[in-house]
C-alpha positions as YAML, in Angstrom:
chain: A
units: angstrom
residues:
- id: 1
  name: MET
  ca: [-46.00, 8.48, -23.42]
- id: 2
  name: ALA
  ca: [-43.37, 7.25, -25.87]
- id: 3
  name: THR
  ca: [-41.70, 3.98, -24.85]
- id: 4
  name: LYS
  ca: [-37.99, 3.12, -25.25]
- id: 5
  name: GLU
  ca: [-38.87, 1.06, -28.31]
- id: 6
  name: ASP
  ca: [-40.81, 4.00, -29.79]
- id: 7
  name: LYS
  ca: [-37.78, 6.25, -29.24]
- id: 8
  name: ARG
  ca: [-35.40, 3.68, -30.74]
- id: 9
  name: GLN
  ca: [-37.61, 3.32, -33.81]
- id: 10
  name: ALA
  ca: [-38.02, 7.08, -34.24]
- id: 11
  name: ARG
  ca: [-34.30, 7.69, -33.81]
- id: 12
  name: GLY
  ca: [-33.46, 5.12, -36.49]
- id: 13
  name: VAL
  ca: [-35.85, 6.67, -39.01]
- id: 14
  name: ILE
  ca: [-34.63, 10.22, -38.31]
- id: 15
  name: GLU
  ca: [-30.97, 9.26, -38.62]
- id: 16
  name: GLY
  ca: [-31.75, 7.56, -41.92]
- id: 17
  name: LEU
  ca: [-33.51, 10.67, -43.24]
- id: 18
  name: GLU
  ca: [-30.65, 12.92, -42.07]
- id: 19
  name: HIS
  ca: [-28.19, 10.77, -43.99]
- id: 20
  name: ARG
  ca: [-30.35, 10.85, -47.11]
- id: 21
  name: VAL
  ca: [-30.57, 14.66, -47.02]
- id: 22
  name: HIS
  ca: [-26.87, 14.70, -47.95]
- id: 23
  name: ALA
  ca: [-26.29, 11.36, -49.67]
- id: 24
  name: GLY
  ca: [-29.64, 10.48, -51.27]
- id: 25
  name: PRO
  ca: [-31.85, 8.93, -52.44]
- id: 26
  name: PRO
  ca: [-34.39, 11.80, -52.35]
- id: 27
  name: ILE
  ca: [-36.83, 11.97, -49.43]
- id: 28
  name: ARG
  ca: [-40.54, 11.93, -50.27]
- id: 29
  name: GLU
  ca: [-42.97, 14.23, -48.50]
- id: 30
  name: THR
  ca: [-45.04, 11.20, -47.50]
- id: 31
  name: GLU
  ca: [-42.09, 9.94, -45.44]
- id: 32
  name: ILE
  ca: [-41.95, 13.19, -43.50]
- id: 33
  name: GLN
  ca: [-45.71, 13.11, -42.87]
- id: 34
  name: SER
  ca: [-45.61, 9.45, -41.84]
- id: 35
  name: LEU
  ca: [-42.93, 10.07, -39.23]
- id: 36
  name: ARG
  ca: [-44.71, 13.15, -37.90]
- id: 37
  name: HIS
  ca: [-47.90, 11.09, -37.54]
- id: 38
  name: PHE
  ca: [-45.94, 8.40, -35.67]
- id: 39
  name: LEU
  ca: [-44.49, 10.97, -33.24]
- id: 40
  name: ARG
  ca: [-47.95, 12.37, -32.50]
- id: 41
  name: LEU
  ca: [-49.53, 8.94, -32.17]
- id: 42
  name: ARG
  ca: [-46.88, 7.85, -29.64]
- id: 43
  name: ASP
  ca: [-47.19, 11.11, -27.65]
- id: 44
  name: PHE
  ca: [-43.68, 12.48, -28.27]
- id: 45
  name: SER
  ca: [-43.42, 15.96, -26.77]
- id: 46
  name: PRO
  ca: [-43.63, 18.72, -29.44]
- id: 47
  name: ALA
  ca: [-40.54, 20.24, -27.80]
- id: 48
  name: SER
  ca: [-38.55, 17.01, -28.05]
- id: 49
  name: ASP
  ca: [-35.38, 16.58, -30.08]
- id: 50
  name: TYR
  ca: [-37.25, 14.18, -32.38]
- id: 51
  name: HIS
  ca: [-39.66, 16.89, -33.55]
- id: 52
  name: ASN
  ca: [-36.85, 19.45, -33.82]
- id: 53
  name: ARG
  ca: [-34.67, 17.19, -35.97]
- id: 54
  name: LEU
  ca: [-37.61, 16.35, -38.21]
- id: 55
  name: LEU
  ca: [-38.34, 20.06, -38.63]
- id: 56
  name: GLN
  ca: [-34.69, 20.70, -39.57]
- id: 57
  name: ILE
  ca: [-34.90, 17.98, -42.22]
- id: 58
  name: GLN
  ca: [-38.09, 19.46, -43.66]
- id: 59
  name: ASN
  ca: [-36.62, 22.99, -43.68]
- id: 60
  name: ARG
  ca: [-33.50, 21.76, -45.49]
- id: 61
  name: LEU
  ca: [-35.62, 20.03, -48.12]
- id: 62
  name: GLN
  ca: [-37.70, 23.16, -48.63]
- id: 63
  name: MET
  ca: [-34.55, 25.26, -49.05]
- id: 64
  name: ARG
  ca: [-33.15, 22.78, -51.53]
- id: 65
  name: ALA
  ca: [-36.38, 22.81, -53.55]
- id: 66
  name: ALA
  ca: [-36.03, 26.59, -53.86]
- id: 67
  name: GLU
  ca: [-32.43, 26.41, -55.09]
- id: 68
  name: PRO
  ca: [-31.70, 26.68, -58.83]
- id: 69
  name: ALA
  ca: [-31.70, 23.37, -60.67]
- id: 70
  name: LEU
  ca: [-28.00, 23.82, -61.40]
- id: 71
  name: LEU
  ca: [-27.17, 22.82, -57.83]
- id: 72
  name: HIS
  ca: [-29.04, 19.50, -58.03]
- id: 73
  name: GLY
  ca: [-27.26, 17.80, -60.90]
- id: 74
  name: LYS
  ca: [-23.61, 17.75, -61.83]
- id: 75
  name: ARG
  ca: [-21.78, 20.94, -60.89]
- id: 76
  name: ASP
  ca: [-18.76, 21.98, -62.91]
- id: 77
  name: TYR
  ca: [-16.10, 24.27, -61.41]
- id: 78
  name: ALA
  ca: [-12.91, 25.63, -62.96]
- id: 79
  name: GLY
  ca: [-10.21, 28.03, -61.93]
- id: 80
  name: LYS
  ca: [-6.81, 28.42, -60.34]
- id: 81
  name: ALA
  ca: [-5.52, 27.38, -56.93]
- id: 82
  name: ALA
  ca: [-1.91, 27.33, -55.69]
- id: 83
  name: GLY
  ca: [-0.73, 28.42, -59.13]
- id: 84
  name: ARG
  ca: [-2.42, 25.51, -60.92]
- id: 85
  name: HIS
  ca: [-5.43, 25.57, -63.21]
- id: 86
  name: MET
  ca: [-7.90, 22.79, -62.51]
- id: 87
  name: GLN
  ca: [-11.43, 21.57, -63.11]
- id: 88
  name: LEU
  ca: [-13.66, 19.93, -60.52]
- id: 89
  name: GLN
  ca: [-16.93, 18.10, -61.11]
- id: 90
  name: SER
  ca: [-19.30, 17.40, -58.23]
- id: 91
  name: VAL
  ca: [-21.75, 14.55, -58.85]
- id: 92
  name: PHE
  ca: [-24.20, 13.12, -56.27]
- id: 93
  name: ASP
  ca: [-21.72, 11.09, -54.17]
- id: 94
  name: HIS
  ca: [-18.28, 11.76, -55.68]
- id: 95
  name: VAL
  ca: [-15.99, 14.37, -57.16]
- id: 96
  name: ILE
  ca: [-13.60, 14.30, -60.10]
- id: 97
  name: LEU
  ca: [-10.60, 16.63, -59.98]
- id: 98
  name: SER
  ca: [-8.68, 17.20, -63.22]
- id: 99
  name: THR
  ca: [-5.45, 19.00, -64.02]
- id: 100
  name: CYS
  ca: [-3.54, 19.37, -67.29]
- id: 101
  name: TYR
  ca: [0.17, 18.84, -67.95]
- id: 102
  name: GLU
  ca: [2.21, 19.42, -71.07]
- id: 103
  name: GLY
  ca: [5.76, 19.23, -72.31]
- id: 104
  name: ASP
  ca: [8.15, 18.12, -75.03]
- id: 105
  name: PHE
  ca: [9.85, 14.81, -75.72]
- id: 106
  name: ASN
  ca: [12.08, 14.07, -78.71]
- id: 107
  name: THR
  ca: [11.02, 17.34, -80.39]
- id: 108
  name: ARG
  ca: [7.33, 16.45, -80.03]
- id: 109
  name: HIS
  ca: [4.91, 18.46, -77.90]
- id: 110
  name: GLY
  ca: [2.24, 16.73, -75.86]
- id: 111
  name: ARG
  ca: [-0.54, 17.55, -73.43]
- id: 112
  name: ILE
  ca: [-2.53, 15.31, -71.08]
- id: 113
  name: LYS
  ca: [-5.34, 15.64, -68.55]
- id: 114
  name: LEU
  ca: [-4.97, 13.69, -65.31]
- id: 115
  name: SER
  ca: [-8.20, 13.06, -63.37]
- id: 116
  name: HIS
  ca: [-8.73, 11.69, -59.86]
- id: 117
  name: ARG
  ca: [-12.15, 10.47, -58.81]
- id: 118
  name: PHE
  ca: [-12.79, 10.47, -55.05]
- id: 119
  name: ASN
  ca: [-15.71, 8.73, -53.33]
- id: 120
  name: GLN
  ca: [-17.80, 10.28, -50.56]
- id: 121
  name: GLU
  ca: [-15.22, 9.24, -47.94]
- id: 122
  name: GLY
  ca: [-12.33, 10.84, -49.84]
- id: 123
  name: ARG
  ca: [-10.89, 7.55, -51.12]
- id: 124
  name: ILE
  ca: [-9.71, 7.17, -54.69]
- id: 125
  name: ASP
  ca: [-11.97, 5.36, -57.17]
- id: 126
  name: PHE
  ca: [-9.63, 5.72, -60.12]
- id: 127
  name: VAL
  ca: [-6.83, 7.74, -61.69]
- id: 128
  name: GLU
  ca: [-7.46, 8.44, -65.36]
- id: 129
  name: LEU
  ca: [-5.36, 9.95, -68.14]
- id: 130
  name: LYS
  ca: [-6.74, 11.55, -71.29]
- id: 131
  name: PHE
  ca: [-4.44, 12.23, -74.25]
- id: 132
  name: LEU
  ca: [-5.28, 15.78, -75.29]
- id: 133
  name: ARG
  ca: [-2.24, 15.80, -77.58]
- id: 134
  name: SER
  ca: [-0.35, 12.53, -77.51]
- id: 135
  name: LEU
  ca: [3.27, 11.97, -78.47]
- id: 136
  name: HIS
  ca: [1.67, 9.39, -80.77]
- id: 137
  name: PRO
  ca: [-1.07, 11.26, -82.74]
- id: 138
  name: CYS
  ca: [-3.15, 8.11, -83.16]
- id: 139
  name: LEU
  ca: [-3.91, 8.26, -79.41]
- id: 140
  name: ASN
  ca: [-5.28, 11.82, -79.41]
- id: 141
  name: GLY
  ca: [-8.54, 11.85, -77.44]
- id: 142
  name: ALA
  ca: [-7.98, 8.37, -75.98]
- id: 143
  name: ILE
  ca: [-8.55, 7.68, -72.28]
- id: 144
  name: ARG
  ca: [-6.65, 5.25, -70.07]
- id: 145
  name: LYS
  ca: [-7.35, 4.16, -66.50]
- id: 146
  name: LEU
  ca: [-3.94, 4.21, -64.85]
- id: 147
  name: LEU
  ca: [-5.31, 2.78, -61.60]
- id: 148
  name: LEU
  ca: [-8.82, 1.48, -60.93]
- id: 149
  name: ILE
  ca: [-10.09, 0.21, -57.57]
- id: 150
  name: ALA
  ca: [-11.72, -3.17, -58.10]
- id: 151
  name: ASP
  ca: [-15.54, -3.00, -57.78]
- id: 152
  name: TYR
  ca: [-15.30, 0.54, -56.43]
- id: 153
  name: GLN
  ca: [-18.99, 1.23, -57.08]
- id: 154
  name: SER
  ca: [-20.10, -1.52, -54.68]
- id: 155
  name: PHE
  ca: [-17.07, -1.57, -52.35]
- id: 156
  name: ARG
  ca: [-17.40, 0.01, -48.89]
- id: 157
  name: LYS
  ca: [-16.64, 3.74, -49.10]
- id: 158
  name: ASP
  ca: [-14.39, 4.06, -46.03]
- id: 159
  name: TRP
  ca: [-11.98, 1.29, -47.01]
- id: 160
  name: ASP
  ca: [-8.37, 1.33, -45.83]
- id: 161
  name: LYS
  ca: [-7.12, -1.47, -48.09]
- id: 162
  name: ALA
  ca: [-8.30, -2.42, -51.56]
- id: 163
  name: GLU
  ca: [-7.18, -4.26, -54.67]
- id: 164
  name: ALA
  ca: [-6.73, -2.19, -57.81]
- id: 165
  name: PHE
  ca: [-6.15, -2.84, -61.47]
- id: 166
  name: VAL
  ca: [-3.30, -0.91, -63.06]
- id: 167
  name: LEU
  ca: [-2.22, -0.25, -66.61]
- id: 168
  name: GLU
  ca: [0.56, -2.68, -67.45]
- id: 169
  name: THR
  ca: [2.44, -0.18, -69.63]
- id: 170
  name: LEU
  ca: [2.15, 3.38, -68.38]
- id: 171
  name: PRO
  ca: [2.02, 6.24, -70.93]
- id: 172
  name: ARG
  ca: [5.29, 7.96, -71.82]
- id: 173
  name: GLU
  ca: [3.47, 11.29, -71.40]
- id: 174
  name: LEU
  ca: [3.71, 10.94, -67.61]
- id: 175
  name: ILE
  ca: [7.16, 12.50, -67.94]
- id: 176
  name: PHE
  ca: [5.29, 15.82, -68.21]
- id: 177
  name: LEU
  ca: [4.54, 15.44, -64.50]
- id: 178
  name: TYR
  ca: [8.09, 14.53, -63.54]
- id: 179
  name: PRO
  ca: [10.95, 13.93, -66.00]
- id: 180
  name: ASP
  ca: [12.48, 11.03, -64.02]
- id: 181
  name: ILE
  ca: [9.18, 9.37, -63.17]
- id: 182
  name: PHE
  ca: [10.08, 6.08, -64.82]
- id: 183
  name: LYS
  ca: [13.23, 5.76, -62.74]
- id: 184
  name: CYS
  ca: [11.03, 5.26, -59.67]
- id: 185
  name: PRO
  ca: [10.06, 1.75, -58.46]
- id: 186
  name: ARG
  ca: [6.69, 0.88, -59.97]
- id: 187
  name: ALA
  ca: [4.81, 0.64, -56.64]
- id: 188
  name: GLU
  ca: [6.14, 4.05, -55.56]
- id: 189
  name: LEU
  ca: [5.25, 5.54, -58.94]
- id: 190
  name: LEU
  ca: [1.65, 4.34, -58.67]
- id: 191
  name: ALA
  ca: [1.30, 5.58, -55.08]
- id: 192
  name: TRP
  ca: [2.68, 8.95, -56.22]
- id: 193
  name: LEU
  ca: [0.09, 9.15, -59.00]
- id: 194
  name: VAL
  ca: [-2.71, 8.63, -56.45]
- id: 195
  name: ASN
  ca: [-1.21, 11.01, -53.91]
- id: 196
  name: ILE
  ca: [-0.86, 13.78, -56.49]
- id: 197
  name: GLY
  ca: [-4.65, 14.01, -56.38]
- id: 198
  name: HIS
  ca: [-4.76, 14.19, -52.59]
- id: 199
  name: ARG
  ca: [-2.04, 16.86, -52.55]
- id: 200
  name: ILE
  ca: [-3.79, 18.98, -55.15]
- id: 201
  name: VAL
  ca: [-6.97, 18.78, -53.07]
- id: 202
  name: GLY
  ca: [-4.95, 19.98, -50.09]
- id: 203
  name: ASP
  ca: [-3.67, 22.91, -52.14]
- id: 204
  name: LEU
  ca: [-7.19, 23.73, -53.26]
- id: 205
  name: LEU
  ca: [-8.47, 23.83, -49.68]
- id: 206
  name: ALA
  ca: [-5.51, 25.79, -48.35]
- id: 207
  name: LYS
  ca: [-4.62, 28.16, -51.15]
- id: 208
  name: GLY
  ca: [-7.72, 28.93, -53.22]
- id: 209
  name: GLU
  ca: [-7.15, 32.33, -54.80]
- id: 210
  name: GLY
  ca: [-9.67, 35.16, -54.60]
- id: 211
  name: GLU
  ca: [-12.63, 35.87, -52.37]
- id: 212
  name: VAL
  ca: [-15.38, 33.30, -52.05]
- id: 213
  name: PRO
  ca: [-18.77, 34.88, -52.78]
- id: 214
  name: GLU
  ca: [-21.76, 34.26, -50.53]
- id: 215
  name: ASP
  ca: [-23.81, 33.31, -53.58]
- id: 216
  name: PRO
  ca: [-21.62, 31.31, -56.02]
- id: 217
  name: LEU
  ca: [-24.09, 31.33, -58.91]
- id: 218
  name: PRO
  ca: [-23.04, 34.68, -60.42]
- id: 219
  name: TRP
  ca: [-19.42, 33.53, -60.52]
- id: 220
  name: ARG
  ca: [-19.39, 31.92, -63.92]
- id: 221
  name: ARG
  ca: [-16.48, 31.92, -66.26]
- id: 222
  name: GLY
  ca: [-15.56, 31.24, -69.87]
- id: 223
  name: ALA
  ca: [-17.77, 30.14, -72.72]
- id: 224
  name: ASN
  ca: [-19.49, 27.52, -70.59]
- id: 225
  name: GLN
  ca: [-22.11, 29.54, -68.72]
- id: 226
  name: ASP
  ca: [-22.89, 26.59, -66.45]
- id: 227
  name: GLN
  ca: [-19.30, 26.46, -65.18]
- id: 228
  name: LEU
  ca: [-18.75, 27.99, -61.76]
- id: 229
  name: CYS
  ca: [-15.72, 29.70, -60.29]
- id: 230
  name: LEU
  ca: [-13.48, 27.15, -58.55]
- id: 231
  name: GLN
  ca: [-13.67, 28.94, -55.20]
- id: 232
  name: ALA
  ca: [-17.46, 28.52, -55.20]
- id: 233
  name: VAL
  ca: [-16.95, 24.82, -54.49]
- id: 234
  name: ARG
  ca: [-16.75, 25.83, -50.82]
- id: 235
  name: HIS
  ca: [-20.54, 26.18, -50.98]
- id: 236
  name: ASP
  ca: [-21.03, 22.71, -52.50]
- id: 237
  name: GLU
  ca: [-22.60, 20.43, -49.89]
- id: 238
  name: VAL
  ca: [-21.49, 17.30, -51.74]
- id: 239
  name: ALA
  ca: [-18.00, 18.24, -52.89]
- id: 240
  name: TRP
  ca: [-16.62, 20.17, -49.92]
- id: 241
  name: PRO
  ca: [-16.92, 17.38, -47.29]
- id: 242
  name: ILE
  ca: [-15.36, 14.95, -49.77]
- id: 243
  name: LEU
  ca: [-12.45, 17.31, -50.44]
- id: 244
  name: GLU
  ca: [-11.84, 17.82, -46.72]
- id: 245
  name: LYS
  ca: [-11.59, 14.06, -46.22]
- id: 246
  name: ALA
  ca: [-9.42, 13.54, -49.31]
- id: 247
  name: ALA
  ca: [-6.96, 16.22, -48.19]
- id: 248
  name: SER
  ca: [-6.27, 14.33, -44.95]
- id: 249
  name: LEU
  ca: [-5.33, 11.04, -46.61]
- id: 250
  name: GLU
  ca: [-2.38, 9.51, -48.42]
- id: 251
  name: THR
  ca: [-1.64, 6.10, -49.87]
- id: 252
  name: THR
  ca: [1.02, 3.49, -50.19]
- id: 253
  name: VAL
  ca: [0.92, 0.79, -52.84]
- id: 254
  name: GLU
  ca: [2.02, -2.83, -52.67]
- id: 255
  name: ALA
  ca: [2.73, -4.52, -55.99]
- id: 256
  name: ALA
  ca: [0.89, -7.78, -56.71]
- id: 257
  name: ASP
  ca: [1.65, -8.40, -60.39]
- id: 258
  name: ALA
  ca: [2.00, -6.44, -63.62]
- id: 259
  name: LYS
  ca: [-1.74, -5.69, -63.76]
- id: 260
  name: SER
  ca: [-2.78, -5.36, -60.12]
- id: 261
  name: VAL
  ca: [-1.70, -3.79, -56.82]
- id: 262
  name: VAL
  ca: [-2.99, -3.31, -53.29]
- id: 263
  name: VAL
  ca: [-3.70, 0.28, -52.23]
- id: 264
  name: LEU
  ca: [-3.50, 1.17, -48.54]
- id: 265
  name: TYR
  ca: [-4.65, 4.37, -46.87]
- id: 266
  name: SER
  ca: [-3.28, 6.18, -43.84]
- id: 267
  name: ARG
  ca: [-3.74, 9.63, -42.32]
- id: 268
  name: LYS
  ca: [-1.22, 12.32, -43.17]
...
């Protein structure tokens, strides 16, 4: 008969495996067999929740092994939601949502891509701008991190307050987002740049256009045959939970100095 300590140990291993099914690293078959042997050795009932949860883990791994390789690496989605064209990349434990903006200034035409990277808890990792067509041609193709959470790769994922580095001089091309953007106080401007990403995610979840297919793989678009229809992201086991969390959050920003701020999260 399994003791309390046996149950505590088994529960800890199972919860760890359940987390890794979604977040990685990959589970080896030997780990499944080792836990099954432990359950039998300690006389856990075959009808117990421990055996059932282990079977669910194994079934999920078998289903994943049968899925096309496209779903295991980086997934690339593109399409239109709430009247806005956007691209979304789903990668292991984060998503990157990108939208393009363009306009004219002093008779010159420009176009930029603004990207928000969200971690697995829906918090921002960085806000990035790429000059697709800069008002200053020498910057075409250049990338700038407008806001970057300090040590985001090792920082706890469910943070509510974090230090961030910011670009001291923000690109003039941000007027394509809002003509009077530079009339705003700097801290409010930076918070707005972060919250744009959260609001677009909210639009994507609430107003995705078109029917979502049961099998997203046939929904490919454009010249890139590995790019999926944007609405198919609802089937993405990595991206969708992140987007749901990101849509429920918003930030405020406290200025520290010209190159750093403090970002704070709250629920909408």
